[in-house]
MILO-133899 format. One record per residue (C-alpha): residue number from 1; residue in three letters; z, x, y. Coordinates in pm, 1 decimal, m for minus. Layout:
! residues N
{i=NUM aa=ALA z=Z x=X y=Y} $
...
//
This chain:
! residues 287
{i=1 aa=MET z=2045.3 x=1372.8 y=1851.7} $
{i=2 aa=THR z=2445.5 x=1352.0 y=1843.1} $
{i=3 aa=GLY z=2603.8 x=1079.7 y=1679.5} $
{i=4 aa=PHE z=2922.9 x=974.9 y=1564.9} $
{i=5 aa=GLY z=3063.1 x=690.4 y=1300.5} $
{i=6 aa=LYS z=3390.2 x=609.8 y=1107.3} $
{i=7 aa=TYR z=3478.1 x=342.3 y=814.0} $
{i=8 aa=ILE z=3797.3 x=293.4 y=685.1} $
{i=9 aa=ALA z=3762.5 x=83.6 y=368.2} $
{i=10 aa=GLN z=4103.1 x=m77.3 y=214.2} $
{i=11 aa=MET z=4098.2 x=m83.2 y=m177.9} $
{i=12 aa=GLN z=4376.0 x=m153.4 y=m389.0} $
{i=13 aa=LYS z=4658.4 x=105.9 y=m355.4} $
{i=14 aa=LYS z=4475.3 x=327.5 y=m144.1} $
{i=15 aa=ASN z=4211.5 x=359.0 y=203.4} $
{i=16 aa=VAL z=3928.4 x=487.8 y=193.4} $
{i=17 aa=SER z=3756.9 x=697.1 y=476.3} $
{i=18 aa=ILE z=3413.3 x=732.8 y=593.3} $
{i=19 aa=GLU z=3321.9 x=950.2 y=867.3} $
{i=20 aa=ILE z=2984.1 x=1073.2 y=987.2} $
{i=21 aa=LYS z=2883.3 x=1295.4 y=1243.8} $
{i=22 aa=THR z=2483.7 x=1427.9 y=1370.6} $
{i=23 aa=LEU z=2299.1 x=1693.3 y=1532.2} $
{i=24 aa=ASN z=1978.1 x=1752.9 y=1625.7} $
{i=25 aa=SER z=1782.2 x=1919.6 y=1373.7} $
{i=26 aa=LYS z=1403.7 x=1879.7 y=1280.1} $
{i=27 aa=GLN z=1437.5 x=1836.0 y=955.9} $
{i=28 aa=LEU z=1693.9 x=1597.8 y=784.2} $
{i=29 aa=ASP z=1986.3 x=1828.4 y=654.1} $
{i=30 aa=ILE z=2282.7 x=1634.4 y=504.0} $
{i=31 aa=HIS z=2634.0 x=1818.0 y=358.4} $
{i=32 aa=LEU z=2875.7 x=1549.0 y=215.0} $
{i=33 aa=ARG z=3193.4 x=1618.9 y=136.5} $
{i=34 aa=LEU z=3346.4 x=1365.4 y=m129.3} $
{i=35 aa=PRO z=3661.8 x=1285.2 y=m320.4} $
{i=36 aa=ASN z=3605.3 x=1420.1 y=m698.5} $
{i=37 aa=GLU z=3540.0 x=1044.3 y=m794.5} $
{i=38 aa=TYR z=3305.4 x=999.5 y=m573.0} $
{i=39 aa=ARG z=3049.0 x=1287.8 y=m658.2} $
{i=40 aa=GLU z=2854.7 x=1086.2 y=m922.4} $
{i=41 aa=LYS z=2692.5 x=892.7 y=m626.6} $
{i=42 aa=GLU z=2588.0 x=1184.8 y=m415.1} $
{i=43 aa=PRO z=2255.1 x=1131.5 y=m476.0} $
{i=44 aa=VAL z=2274.2 x=737.5 y=m353.2} $
{i=45 aa=ILE z=2428.5 x=837.6 y=m39.4} $
{i=46 aa=ARG z=2220.4 x=1097.2 y=50.1} $
{i=47 aa=GLN z=1918.7 x=847.4 y=m12.6} $
{i=48 aa=MET z=2099.8 x=560.9 y=214.5} $
{i=49 aa=ALA z=2141.4 x=842.5 y=512.0} $
{i=50 aa=GLY z=1749.2 x=995.8 y=498.0} $
{i=51 aa=ASN z=1681.2 x=597.6 y=456.1} $
{i=52 aa=ILE z=1856.0 x=522.3 y=789.1} $
{i=53 aa=LEU z=1873.1 x=876.1 y=1033.0} $
{i=54 aa=GLU z=1543.4 x=1025.4 y=893.4} $
{i=55 aa=ARG z=1597.1 x=1361.4 y=1040.3} $
{i=56 aa=GLY z=1893.8 x=1554.5 y=1179.1} $
{i=57 aa=LYS z=2154.1 x=1723.4 y=1057.5} $
{i=58 aa=ALA z=2399.6 x=1514.2 y=937.1} $
{i=59 aa=GLU z=2785.4 x=1582.8 y=781.2} $
{i=60 aa=ILE z=2932.9 x=1300.6 y=539.5} $
{i=61 aa=ILE z=3289.3 x=1291.5 y=460.1} $
{i=62 aa=MET z=3486.5 x=1059.3 y=261.0} $
{i=63 aa=SER z=3905.3 x=1086.6 y=204.9} $
{i=64 aa=ILE z=4140.4 x=906.4 y=32.0} $
{i=65 aa=GLU z=4471.0 x=844.3 y=160.6} $
{i=66 aa=ASN z=4689.0 x=663.4 y=m115.3} $
{i=67 aa=THR z=4886.9 x=351.1 y=19.9} $
{i=68 aa=GLY z=5098.4 x=265.8 y=m359.6} $
{i=69 aa=ASP z=5167.8 x=389.4 y=m668.4} $
{i=70 aa=ASP z=5021.4 x=752.2 y=m727.2} $
{i=71 aa=SER z=5041.5 x=732.3 y=m1086.4} $
{i=72 aa=SER z=4618.0 x=716.4 y=m1092.4} $
{i=73 aa=TYR z=4688.8 x=1032.6 y=m946.7} $
{i=74 aa=THR z=4762.7 x=1394.9 y=m1102.9} $
{i=75 aa=ILE z=4821.7 x=1693.0 y=m996.8} $
{i=76 aa=ASN z=4650.0 x=2038.2 y=m1088.3} $
{i=77 aa=LYS z=4936.2 x=2262.1 y=m1181.4} $
{i=78 aa=PRO z=4698.5 x=2556.9 y=m1267.2} $
{i=79 aa=LEU z=4493.0 x=2556.4 y=m941.3} $
{i=80 aa=ALA z=4821.5 x=2455.7 y=m762.8} $
{i=81 aa=LEU z=5014.8 x=2746.9 y=m893.4} $
{i=82 aa=LYS z=4693.4 x=3006.7 y=m797.3} $
{i=83 aa=TYR z=4704.1 x=2865.0 y=m438.5} $
{i=84 aa=PHE z=5077.3 x=2899.1 y=m423.0} $
{i=85 aa=GLU z=5097.0 x=3267.8 y=m561.6} $
{i=86 aa=GLU z=4816.4 x=3383.7 y=m336.8} $
{i=87 aa=LEU z=4904.5 x=3205.6 y=m45.3} $
{i=88 aa=ARG z=5317.4 x=3350.2 y=m112.4} $
{i=89 aa=ASP z=5158.3 x=3711.3 y=m128.5} $
{i=90 aa=ILE z=4967.7 x=3671.8 y=154.8} $
{i=91 aa=ALA z=5274.7 x=3530.1 y=306.5} $
{i=92 aa=GLU z=5485.0 x=3844.9 y=167.9} $
{i=93 aa=SER z=5250.4 x=4085.4 y=260.0} $
{i=94 aa=VAL z=5242.9 x=3962.9 y=678.8} $
{i=95 aa=GLN z=5679.7 x=3930.2 y=611.8} $
{i=96 aa=TYR z=5634.9 x=3559.9 y=638.7} $
{i=97 aa=ALA z=5806.0 x=3333.6 y=324.2} $
{i=98 aa=ASN z=5865.6 x=2974.0 y=361.8} $
{i=99 aa=PRO z=5822.9 x=2807.6 y=m10.8} $
{i=100 aa=PRO z=5820.6 x=2480.2 y=74.5} $
{i=101 aa=GLU z=5579.8 x=2493.7 y=425.1} $
{i=102 aa=LEU z=5376.0 x=2636.0 y=137.3} $
{i=103 aa=LEU z=5389.3 x=2417.5 y=m124.4} $
{i=104 aa=SER z=5304.9 x=2114.7 y=139.8} $
{i=105 aa=THR z=5008.0 x=2342.7 y=256.1} $
{i=106 aa=VAL z=4870.9 x=2379.0 y=m164.5} $
{i=107 aa=MET z=4906.2 x=1988.3 y=m161.7} $
{i=108 aa=ARG z=4641.6 x=1954.3 y=55.6} $
{i=109 aa=PHE z=4381.8 x=2204.4 y=m46.4} $
{i=110 aa=PRO z=4101.5 x=2076.0 y=m231.2} $
{i=111 aa=GLU z=4081.7 x=1909.6 y=m666.4} $
{i=112 aa=VAL z=4460.9 x=1998.8 y=m653.1} $
{i=113 aa=LEU z=4554.1 x=1615.4 y=m616.2} $
{i=114 aa=GLN z=4323.6 x=1470.2 y=m893.4} $
{i=115 aa=SER z=4270.7 x=1090.7 y=m997.9} $
{i=116 aa=ARG z=4312.7 x=1035.2 y=m1322.6} $
{i=117 aa=LYS z=4062.6 x=792.8 y=m1329.8} $
{i=118 aa=GLU z=3729.5 x=872.4 y=m1509.5} $
{i=119 aa=ASP z=3493.0 x=630.7 y=m1418.9} $
{i=120 aa=LEU z=3427.4 x=473.4 y=m1090.7} $
{i=121 aa=ASP z=3459.4 x=30.6 y=m1078.1} $
{i=122 aa=GLU z=3122.6 x=m68.9 y=m944.7} $
{i=123 aa=LYS z=3307.3 x=m352.7 y=m695.7} $
{i=124 aa=GLU z=3478.8 x=m52.4 y=m499.5} $
{i=125 aa=TRP z=3148.7 x=129.9 y=m501.2} $
{i=126 aa=ASP z=3000.0 x=m228.1 y=m350.5} $
{i=127 aa=GLU z=3276.9 x=m197.3 y=m88.5} $
{i=128 aa=LEU z=3223.2 x=171.0 y=m34.6} $
{i=129 aa=ALA z=2844.4 x=139.4 y=33.2} $
{i=130 aa=LYS z=2843.4 x=m157.5 y=296.2} $
{i=131 aa=GLY z=3101.3 x=108.7 y=430.2} $
{i=132 aa=ILE z=2910.6 x=381.8 y=411.6} $
{i=133 aa=LYS z=2590.8 x=144.7 y=544.2} $
{i=134 aa=GLU z=2794.4 x=48.1 y=830.0} $
{i=135 aa=VAL z=2882.3 x=381.8 y=967.5} $
{i=136 aa=LEU z=2486.2 x=525.0 y=902.1} $
{i=137 aa=THR z=2425.3 x=213.5 y=1126.6} $
{i=138 aa=GLN z=2701.5 x=303.4 y=1400.7} $
{i=139 aa=VAL z=2553.4 x=680.4 y=1406.8} $
{i=140 aa=ASP z=2204.5 x=525.3 y=1455.3} $
{i=141 aa=ILE z=2274.5 x=302.7 y=1739.8} $
{i=142 aa=TYR z=2463.0 x=628.3 y=1883.2} $
{i=143 aa=ARG z=2143.4 x=798.6 y=1852.2} $
{i=144 aa=GLN z=1972.2 x=524.5 y=2022.8} $
{i=145 aa=ASP z=2194.0 x=472.9 y=2277.8} $
{i=146 aa=GLU z=2139.7 x=858.1 y=2367.8} $
{i=147 aa=GLY z=1807.2 x=826.0 y=2321.4} $
{i=148 aa=VAL z=1737.1 x=556.9 y=2601.4} $
{i=149 aa=ILE z=1937.8 x=793.2 y=2844.3} $
{i=150 aa=ILE z=1691.8 x=1105.3 y=2730.8} $
{i=151 aa=GLU z=1398.5 x=847.7 y=2787.7} $
{i=152 aa=LYS z=1538.0 x=781.3 y=3149.3} $
{i=153 aa=ASP z=1567.7 x=1107.2 y=3247.7} $
{i=154 aa=PHE z=1182.2 x=1213.3 y=3119.8} $
{i=155 aa=LYS z=1110.8 x=937.0 y=3321.0} $
{i=156 aa=GLU z=1282.5 x=1042.6 y=3649.7} $
{i=157 aa=ARG z=1163.0 x=1386.8 y=3600.4} $
{i=158 aa=VAL z=839.0 x=1308.0 y=3574.2} $
{i=159 aa=LYS z=800.8 x=1060.6 y=3893.4} $
{i=160 aa=ILE z=909.9 x=1382.5 y=4032.5} $
{i=161 aa=ILE z=637.7 x=1608.6 y=3944.5} $
{i=162 aa=GLN z=399.2 x=1343.1 y=4013.7} $
{i=163 aa=ASP z=519.8 x=1282.1 y=4351.7} $
{i=164 aa=LEU z=552.3 x=1646.0 y=4442.4} $
{i=165 aa=GLU z=185.9 x=1646.4 y=4317.9} $
{i=166 aa=GLU z=86.6 x=1363.4 y=4566.9} $
{i=167 aa=GLN z=215.0 x=1655.3 y=4850.2} $
{i=168 aa=LEU z=5.1 x=1892.7 y=4746.1} $
{i=169 aa=GLU z=m252.5 x=1684.7 y=4926.2} $
{i=170 aa=PRO z=m217.6 x=1742.3 y=5270.0} $
{i=171 aa=LEU z=m85.1 x=2106.3 y=5191.8} $
{i=172 aa=ASP z=m455.0 x=2181.8 y=4970.7} $
{i=173 aa=LYS z=m675.3 x=2016.3 y=5271.4} $
{i=174 aa=LEU z=m503.6 x=2240.7 y=5510.2} $
{i=175 aa=ARG z=m516.0 x=2540.4 y=5298.1} $
{i=176 aa=SER z=m902.3 x=2439.2 y=5228.2} $
{i=177 aa=GLU z=m963.6 x=2454.1 y=5633.6} $
{i=178 aa=GLN z=m768.5 x=2743.3 y=5698.0} $
{i=179 aa=ILE z=m962.0 x=2963.9 y=5419.0} $
{i=180 aa=GLN z=m1296.2 x=2786.7 y=5557.4} $
{i=181 aa=SER z=m1220.2 x=2941.6 y=5917.7} $
{i=182 aa=ARG z=m1124.6 x=3274.7 y=5837.6} $
{i=183 aa=LEU z=m1453.1 x=3356.1 y=5604.1} $
{i=184 aa=GLU z=m1666.7 x=3205.2 y=5884.9} $
{i=185 aa=GLN z=m1470.7 x=3421.5 y=6111.8} $
{i=186 aa=LYS z=m1523.6 x=3725.0 y=5847.5} $
{i=187 aa=LEU z=m1863.0 x=3610.2 y=5852.2} $
{i=188 aa=THR z=m1925.8 x=3634.2 y=6155.1} $
{i=189 aa=GLU z=m1780.8 x=4030.3 y=6252.1} $
{i=190 aa=ILE z=m1978.6 x=4133.7 y=5865.5} $
{i=191 aa=LYS z=m2291.2 x=3983.7 y=5999.9} $
{i=192 aa=GLU z=m2267.1 x=4199.9 y=6314.6} $
{i=193 aa=LYS z=m2212.5 x=4491.9 y=6208.1} $
{i=194 aa=VAL z=m2410.5 x=4480.4 y=5853.6} $
{i=195 aa=GLN z=m2739.9 x=4338.4 y=5731.7} $
{i=196 aa=THR z=m2669.3 x=4103.3 y=5449.5} $
{i=197 aa=ASP z=m2879.3 x=3822.6 y=5218.9} $
{i=198 aa=SER z=m2754.2 x=3507.9 y=5331.0} $
{i=199 aa=ASN z=m2865.4 x=3413.6 y=4973.6} $
{i=200 aa=ARG z=m2649.5 x=3611.9 y=4796.5} $
{i=201 aa=PHE z=m2364.3 x=3607.7 y=5057.0} $
{i=202 aa=GLU z=m2359.2 x=3215.8 y=5014.0} $
{i=203 aa=GLN z=m2338.7 x=3247.4 y=4616.7} $
{i=204 aa=GLU z=m2079.4 x=3509.5 y=4670.3} $
{i=205 aa=LEU z=m1913.1 x=3252.8 y=4858.4} $
{i=206 aa=ILE z=m1909.8 x=2982.2 y=4653.8} $
{i=207 aa=TYR z=m1753.3 x=3151.9 y=4356.9} $
{i=208 aa=TYR z=m1451.1 x=3288.5 y=4584.7} $
{i=209 aa=LEU z=m1429.7 x=2957.2 y=4655.9} $
{i=210 aa=GLU z=m1426.3 x=2822.1 y=4313.2} $
{i=211 aa=LYS z=m1235.1 x=3056.1 y=4233.8} $
{i=212 aa=LEU z=m955.0 x=2933.6 y=4474.3} $
{i=213 aa=ASP z=m952.8 x=2555.3 y=4420.0} $
{i=214 aa=ILE z=m688.0 x=2406.7 y=4280.3} $
{i=215 aa=THR z=m860.3 x=2036.2 y=4239.6} $
{i=216 aa=GLU z=m964.9 x=2023.0 y=3832.1} $
{i=217 aa=GLU z=m571.4 x=2126.0 y=3751.7} $
{i=218 aa=ARG z=m429.1 x=1862.5 y=3986.7} $
{i=219 aa=VAL z=m605.3 x=1617.8 y=3796.7} $
{i=220 aa=ARG z=m525.0 x=1765.5 y=3436.9} $
{i=221 aa=LEU z=m168.6 x=1802.9 y=3596.9} $
{i=222 aa=ARG z=m156.5 x=1407.9 y=3685.1} $
{i=223 aa=GLN z=m333.5 x=1320.1 y=3352.9} $
{i=224 aa=HIS z=m92.3 x=1510.4 y=3137.2} $
{i=225 aa=CYS z=199.3 x=1318.6 y=3342.3} $
{i=226 aa=ASP z=69.3 x=1011.0 y=3225.3} $
{i=227 aa=TYR z=31.7 x=1039.3 y=2885.5} $
{i=228 aa=PHE z=362.6 x=1210.5 y=2880.7} $
{i=229 aa=GLN z=424.0 x=793.1 y=3059.6} $
{i=230 aa=GLU z=228.2 x=644.9 y=2790.3} $
{i=231 aa=THR z=356.8 x=840.4 y=2488.3} $
{i=232 aa=LEU z=714.8 x=740.2 y=2577.0} $
{i=233 aa=GLN z=601.0 x=366.0 y=2580.4} $
{i=234 aa=LYS z=498.6 x=452.7 y=2221.9} $
{i=235 aa=GLY z=809.1 x=522.1 y=2079.7} $
{i=236 aa=GLY z=909.1 x=653.1 y=1737.6} $
{i=237 aa=SER z=885.6 x=1011.3 y=1647.9} $
{i=238 aa=ILE z=762.4 x=1191.4 y=1889.7} $
{i=239 aa=GLY z=943.1 x=1500.5 y=2008.9} $
{i=240 aa=ARG z=650.5 x=1730.9 y=1892.4} $
{i=241 aa=LYS z=374.3 x=1581.8 y=2078.6} $
{i=242 aa=LEU z=570.5 x=1526.7 y=2406.9} $
{i=243 aa=ASN z=630.2 x=1913.9 y=2358.2} $
{i=244 aa=PHE z=274.2 x=1973.9 y=2335.2} $
{i=245 aa=ILE z=237.8 x=1814.5 y=2648.1} $
{i=246 aa=THR z=538.8 x=1917.0 y=2881.7} $
{i=247 aa=GLN z=331.7 x=2294.3 y=2737.1} $
{i=248 aa=GLU z=m30.0 x=2159.1 y=2916.4} $
{i=249 aa=MET z=125.1 x=2052.6 y=3238.4} $
{i=250 aa=GLY z=343.4 x=2378.0 y=3273.1} $
{i=251 aa=ARG z=10.8 x=2565.7 y=3234.8} $
{i=252 aa=GLU z=m164.3 x=2328.5 y=3535.7} $
{i=253 aa=ILE z=122.3 x=2375.1 y=3729.8} $
{i=254 aa=ASN z=166.9 x=2777.1 y=3706.0} $
{i=255 aa=THR z=m242.9 x=2801.3 y=3740.1} $
{i=256 aa=ILE z=m192.6 x=2595.5 y=4091.3} $
{i=257 aa=GLY z=95.5 x=2848.2 y=4194.6} $
{i=258 aa=SER z=m139.8 x=3160.0 y=4109.9} $
{i=259 aa=LYS z=m507.2 x=3011.4 y=4218.1} $
{i=260 aa=ALA z=m283.2 x=2883.4 y=4566.5} $
{i=261 aa=ASN z=m230.3 x=3169.5 y=4748.2} $
{i=262 aa=ASN z=m49.1 x=2948.4 y=4967.3} $
{i=263 aa=ALA z=321.2 x=2940.0 y=5053.2} $
{i=264 aa=ASP z=375.2 x=2564.8 y=5150.8} $
{i=265 aa=ILE z=233.1 x=2536.7 y=4786.6} $
{i=266 aa=GLN z=432.6 x=2744.5 y=4599.3} $
{i=267 aa=LYS z=733.9 x=2544.8 y=4723.3} $
{i=268 aa=ILE z=611.9 x=2256.5 y=4568.6} $
{i=269 aa=VAL z=531.0 x=2492.7 y=4313.1} $
{i=270 aa=VAL z=850.3 x=2615.2 y=4243.7} $
{i=271 aa=LEU z=1029.8 x=2237.1 y=4220.9} $
{i=272 aa=MET z=751.5 x=2123.7 y=3944.4} $
{i=273 aa=LYS z=817.9 x=2409.0 y=3743.7} $
{i=274 aa=ASP z=1203.4 x=2361.4 y=3801.6} $
{i=275 aa=GLU z=1140.2 x=1997.2 y=3654.9} $
{i=276 aa=ALA z=948.3 x=2083.1 y=3353.5} $
{i=277 aa=GLU z=1164.3 x=2323.1 y=3227.7} $
{i=278 aa=LYS z=1479.8 x=2084.1 y=3266.5} $
{i=279 aa=ILE z=1216.2 x=1859.9 y=3053.6} $
{i=280 aa=LYS z=1160.8 x=2071.8 y=2802.1} $
{i=281 aa=GLU z=1573.9 x=2150.3 y=2762.0} $
{i=282 aa=GLN z=1584.4 x=1725.0 y=2754.6} $
{i=283 aa=LEU z=1323.2 x=1797.3 y=2443.2} $
{i=284 aa=PHE z=1530.8 x=2027.2 y=2221.3} $
{i=285 aa=ASN z=1769.5 x=1700.8 y=2155.8} $
{i=286 aa=ILE z=1487.3 x=1503.3 y=2016.2} $
{i=287 aa=LEU z=1239.3 x=1820.8 y=1850.5} $
//
């Protein structure tokens, strides 16, 4: 699920901004953008993120803003000159030249401004670690809030399917009566014209009626809906299980539609299928 968190750690002569964005993903996929002086802590940051986020595509960005003496930083002149020359060549090729603007652009490029400090101060890292944990917690809360909204939407849509299924009861009863009436009428007409084996005819009639009966499908659909609701209450990583249950719900709904052969029941089926599709779309946020 999506999430966002931000924290600014105020250090001596600098502020360190920590920003984390997450998107839905079946696995944990972490992308880090760290200043040079914090690169050694990349495995630790990844482990911290994995312990809290568990899954999803996460982008973790740390940036430094100087607030004091810049003497602790130096310019990587060879790299800066290389960037500048390449940008100047591009500018000349499009008949545009503005060296001051190009220079300010170059200074924002990665690795141009480097810290002279080689070793990371542990007290500074402890403060940053607290900040990273706080941002991860913000992201997790953000995702939990989104999960509550999605859970509510799931419950409402499953309840709609259950209510629609209940509306099938009188329609199915009326359909059965109509089928029985038509069959009795046809049976009378056939008996007047053709001599039939009553036992064989009864067997064929029962087989035909069983093919049109939707009682079992309706029972299974109710069971799948109840199981969906029960699984929601358990919490945890349940996206795949809910997806499987929704697929089974869809199969029963489709079978009801194909066997019913009734316009009024088909209308109910279309409404149920619409709700099931909306559940599938929402499931992509938690798979």
